[in-house]
N, C-alpha and C positions, 0 to 999 in steps of 0.2 A: 172488319174493324181496326180502330185506328188506337195511338196512342199520342195523348194528349199533354204540350208540355206544359211545364210548371213544375212545383217544387215536389219532390217526393217523400212518401208519408215518413215519420220518423221510423227507424226501424228498432224493435224491441229486443231484438236479438241477428247476428248477423247471419247474412243466409250461408255464405258460403265463407269462413273467418282467412283458411291457406288463401284461397284465390286470389281475397279484396286484401292480404298483406301484401303477396306477389307483385299485384297491378298496382299499387300503389305507388310502387318505386320502379318499374319498369315501365316502359313505353308499349301502347299495342303493337303485335307484332304479328306473322301469320302463322305460328305455332298457337298463340296464344288462342287466334279466333278458332282454328283449329279447337281448340277444348271447350271455347265456348260453345261451340255448335254443338259441342256435347253437351256440356254442364246443363248448358239452359235445359235439356227436356228432361232434366232432374228436378232444379232447385227454384225454375219459375215458377212453375205452379205450382209446387208446394209451400212456398213462403211465399208468395203472393198479397197473405193478408198483413207483408208487415213490409210491403212498398217495395220489397225487391232491390236493395240499392247496388245489385250486381252490373245492371248494364248502366246503372249510375255512376258509376267507380270507373267504367270502361270509357265511358264517355268523357270521360272527364281528364283519363288519363291520354286518351287518343284526340282531345280538343278537338271533338268533331260534332259538327250539329247536324240534326238527322232532322226531317221533315214528319211524315208518316211514316208507319208500316204496315206497308199492304203489300199485295203479292209483289215482289220486287220492288222492295222500298229506293226512294231517291235519295240521294246524298247532296243536301241541299249547298254544303261550303263548310269552308272552318274558320274557326274564331273563337267566341267566347264559348265553354263549354255549357250544357244547356243540361237540366236534369228532368228527368221524366216520370212520369205519374202511371204506372202499370193499370189496367184495367183487371177486374179483379178473373181469375178464371184462365187469366190470357197465358199463352205459351210463346216462346222467343226462339226462333231458332238464326243465330248468327253465321254465315255461310263464307263471308271474306268482307273487305273492306265497304262495297261498294253494293251488295244484298244480304240485309235484314231482313226476314219477314215474318209478320205474327203470326201465328197458328193459331189454327180452331182443332183442339184437342178431340172434338167431334170428329172430324173430318179426318185427324190424325191420332187413330189411338193408340198408336207404336211409341209415341211419346210419353206415354206413361206406364214404366213397366213396374211390375213390383215390386215391394218393400225389399224382397231378398237381394235380385238384382243390383237396386240400388246402394244397397250397402254392399255389395260386394263389387262393383266397378268404380263408384264416385272414387273412394280414396287410392285406388290404383290410378285413374287417370290425374288427381291433385302429385301423387307425389312423379308422376313422369314429366308433369310441366312443372313442377318443382324443379325437377334435374335437368331440366332442357333449359327453363331459366339461368340455374346456377350452373350451366357449363355455356350460356352467352354470356354470362358476368366474367368468370372467369377468361375467357378468350380476348372480353375488348381491355378487360384492366391489366393482361399478363401483355397486350400488344402495349400498351399505352406504360409500363413496367421497362420492358423492351427499349423503346423509345427515349424514356426518362435516366436509363444507362448506357445512352450515347448507341446503341445496336440501331440494325436498319432491319423493315421489312420489304420484302417485294412488292412491288407497285403492279397489279395485274389488271387494276381496269382503271377510268377515269369517268367520275363519276359525273362530273360536270360538265357541258358542252364539250365533249370530245371530239367532235367534227370541226372543232376550230384548231384546235392543239395542232402545231405541225408535230412531225417527226425530228427529233436532234439530230441534226447534222455540223458538224463543227466548220465553220468557216462559209455555213449556206445558207441554216436559219437560225444557229445558236453560235456565238464566241464567247471564250472564257480568257480570261485573264489575271493569272497570278501575279503576287507580288511580296515581296519578302523584307519583314521588319527582322533587322539583327543587330546585336549589341555585344560589344567587348568588354570585360571587365573595368573599362573606364565609364561605362556608358555610353560610350563613344556609338554611333550609329551608321553603318554599312550605305555605302553609297558607291552609285557608278557614274562617272561620263558620258552622256549620250555621244552617237556616232552619226546619227539619223541628220540627215540636211537640214529637218524643219526644224530642230533643237540642239544643234550642232554644238558643243562643249558645255552644256549645260546638263544639272546633276538632279539624279532622280533615284529613287530608289529601284532594287533590282525588280525588274515587273517584264514581261512578257506576252504572249499569246499561248494559250495551247495548241500544240499540233494534233493533229490526226496519230490515233494508237497511243495517246498517253493517258495515263493518270494525271487528278489534279496535283499530288504529291512530286511525282513525277515532273511534270511540268517545272515546278516551283526551284528541284533541284537541277534542271538542268541551264533555264536562266542565270541562275546565282553564279553555277562553275562559269557559263560563257562570261557573264558580263562583268565578275568581280573575282574570279579566279578561284573559288572557295569551292571545298564541297561541304553541306549541309546537311542537315535535319530538322524537318520541319516539328515544331511542337505542338503548336495549336492554331485553330482557326484563331486570328482575332477579330472577324469583322468581315462579313459580306455586303458588297456592295451592288445594286443591279438598275437597268433601264431599259427592264423586260428582257427576253430571253436574249434579244440579238448583243446584249452586255452585260458581263455578270463578273466583277471580280471580285479575286478570294484572296482575302490578306493574312496571309501566315505571318507570328512571330516564330525564327527558326534559330537555328544554333548553328557554327562551326564546326565540322567535324575532320576536316581537310583539305589540304591545297593552300595556295599562298597568294596575297592580294596583288591583282593586276596591276600592272606598271605601264609606262605610256611606250616601252618598248614592245607591248605586247597589244597594242593598239590595234582591232580590228575592226570590221563591219558592224559588232555587237556592243562594242562600246569601245572609248579612248582609255578607259583606266577607270581603279575605284581606289576610296581612300574611306578611311574612319573620321565623321564627323562628330566633333564636340557641338554643336546646335550653337554654337556662341561666335565661329569664327566666320565673316562673310563666305560664301557660296553661292554662287547664281544657280539658282533652282530652276527646274522647267517648270514647276506648278506648286503652288502654296499649299495642294490638297494632303500634297504625301508630311505634313504638319501635322495634321490633327492622327494621321495613321501611327507618327513616330510616339504620341502621347497615348494613343491606346497601350502601346506595346510596352512604354514604359512603368504606364498604370497596373498592367497586367501582370509585369512583376515584379511590384511592390505587393499589388493585392490582387492573386486571381478571382474575378467576379465570378467566373463561371467554371464548369468541367475543363479541365483539356478536351478538345473537339477535332479529330479529324475525320476526314472521309470514310466511310465506311466502302467496303466495294460490292455494293447490290447495284445492279444491272438495272438502268429504266430505261423506257423508248423516249421520251421528253422531257422538257422540263415542268417536273410538279410538286405542287405545296400540297401535303398529308398536313391537314387540321386538327389539332387537338386543341377543339372550343370547348373552353369552359362555362360553367354558370354557377356563380356563388350567390348564395345567400347572408345571411346576417347570424344564421346558426353555424355558419360553416360550412355546410355542406355543397357539396360539389355535384353538379351532372357534366356528362361529355355529350354533344352532338355523334350521332351516328347515323349511317344509312344501314337498312335495313338488308338482311341478307332475303332467300338461301344461298345465291349465288352471285358473288364471293358470302359467308357468315358475315353477321352484323360486323361491320367494319369501322373504321374510322375515313371519312370522306376525303377522296383526291378531287384535285383539277389543274388541267394543264393549263400552261400559262398559254397568251396572245401575243402576237407581236403589237397590238396597238396599245397593251396597257402593261403594266409593271407586274412582276412576278406576285408580289403580294396583293395585288386586286384579285387573284385567284379566291383568298378567304371570302371576299364580299360576297365571288359569283356563289358560293358554296350556301354561304347565309340568308341571302335574298331568293335563293329556290326551296331554300329548307322554309323559313318565316315566312316569304310571299309579303302581304302588305303590314307585317308589325316588323317586318327589319329597319322600316323607316323610323320605328321608333325607339332602334340601340345604334351602341357603336360597337365596333368591334375594335379593341385593343390588343395590336400585337405585341407579344412580351418577350418573343425570339425564337432561335432556332435550337431545339433540342437535339438537332443531328442532319448530318449531310450525305445524302447515299449518291455514288458517283462509282462506274464500274465500266470500263470502255471496252466493249463486245465488238469487233468484226462482222460484220451482215455476212453470212455463210447463204449461198445458192436455195437450201432448202429450205432458210427461213422467210415469213412473212414481214417487210416493214412494220407490220405492227405489231410484232411481237415484244413483249415487254424486255427480253434480253439482246434486244437488238437496238442501235443508235446511241446517242452521245448523250442521254439525258442525264438530269439530276435530279433528285427528289431532296426536296427542302422539310421536315419535320417541323413543323412550326405548331407555336404554343401561344392560344390565345386567351383571351377574356371577353365575352359577351356582357355589355354593360346597356344599363335600362339610360334611355336619354336623360338628363336632367331636367330636360325644360320640353315641355309635350303641351301641344293646342288640338284643339276640336277643330273642324270643318271651317268654321268661322273665324279663327285665326285666333281665338282666348285661349288662352294660358290654363293647363291643367293643373291640378291637386295630385303629384305624383308620389305613388307609395311602394316603399320599396318591396320589392315582391317576394315570394319566399318559394316560389318554386321558378324554372324555366318558363320563357313564352311559349306557346304553345305552335308548333310546328302546323304549316299547311299543308304540307308537300308529303303525303304518304308516304314517300321512302325513307323518310327523315323518321328517327326518335333521339329522344333526351333517355339518356343512361346515368343513374343515379350512382356515384362512386359507392364503392361498398368496403372496400379495403380502408383502414384507418390509416395503415402505413402510407398505402399510397396517398390518400385525402391528403395525410401531413406534410408528404414530399410534394405535390403539386403547390399546395399552399404557399410554403418555402418559394418557390419558383414566381408564383404570383406576388408576393412583397417584397421579394430583397431584389427584382430583374436579375436573375444568378443566370442568364441563357447567353448564347452566343448571336449579338445583334445583327440586323440584318437592315440595311439604309436604301428606301428606293431614291433615286435620283430622276426619278422621272420626268 
């Protein structure tokens, strides 16, 4: 027997209202498939006269195009959803994403239990499925809420091309630079005079490379003390700049908490002296790039556009981007892209940075793997960093170099938006009319799924972040 493609018959009543309601807002997952393997035994034959919209809903949700359903059906590919018209008297057994079988009830009489079994078992399975999906929803949205609050999440796996990402080791595979923007009560900025031969006597912000065994904030405090003579306390990250994992600069707004201004009599190999600069008096600068950093600091002092953001002490083995990729429609509904579980459970995708690309490129790798050919019809708008994770952890002899608790890695928890390309063309190069979609594009990779955000409070918070650009900026200089 075969299932022929075509529009399904209009249903006079839903074959399984609870299951359909759940499936509309949750992408196909392993536990859903296991459930459908069970539920098909009761509903597909019983309600076939109504066109049985359950399988059509599954296909719409999973965005999967199937050929025919014989013994061991073949998955043709992924793309535009296709509704199916089911022959009368058929039963479908959904085993997993690659194995959907059309079964003959005459050969498989066990598929037709009596009404008492159906009445007893089906509500129980519906409740189990609802609880499982509700648990997944809570876990995923709790993850996003923690990141929105500046907390960290352990990185247990790299989802995209883990073989290409190298273990983060300071001065070998990664280099981190810290830079301090510090003002006094007169809005004068702290500057230091360089002692290095290549920029001798030129002026710059207190800055330098992290050393082995340091945290990011520790490195900042050491550099300010060595070069300017002051003790300082970081207030917030102002900006992150990167040229791939081999060069990442963390710019902080900080305040003086002690010490004294370094004088020419205290000149050493770290610096010749320090001063407070009014930004008007002539000063020979080592580089004009710091002028923009100083402006960032002044603007933040006047009107902080993102929450105070400091590194969170969660260890990481690589330079990683964890992606909170959102899709929004005209009704202000939000979806987020997930990697399916079960090990680890459904989670936000992570990608390791590679030497040949910017750190920001990792988000493109995730979307390209998830959407396949549809990737080229969309743009990724990076909205900023929700939080930064770093905690130096010395590698002990009993630990593997691939352990998530080893290495000098950092994790950028990135917020991004997937936006349909405003100009789309067919294969002949002709422009197509772009209609604003009501749902996110289907994923072509079964590892991924879209999850619709259920919490009104979380939806509202994310919409604010999307509209007001109130996240820590990261700039790629690659």
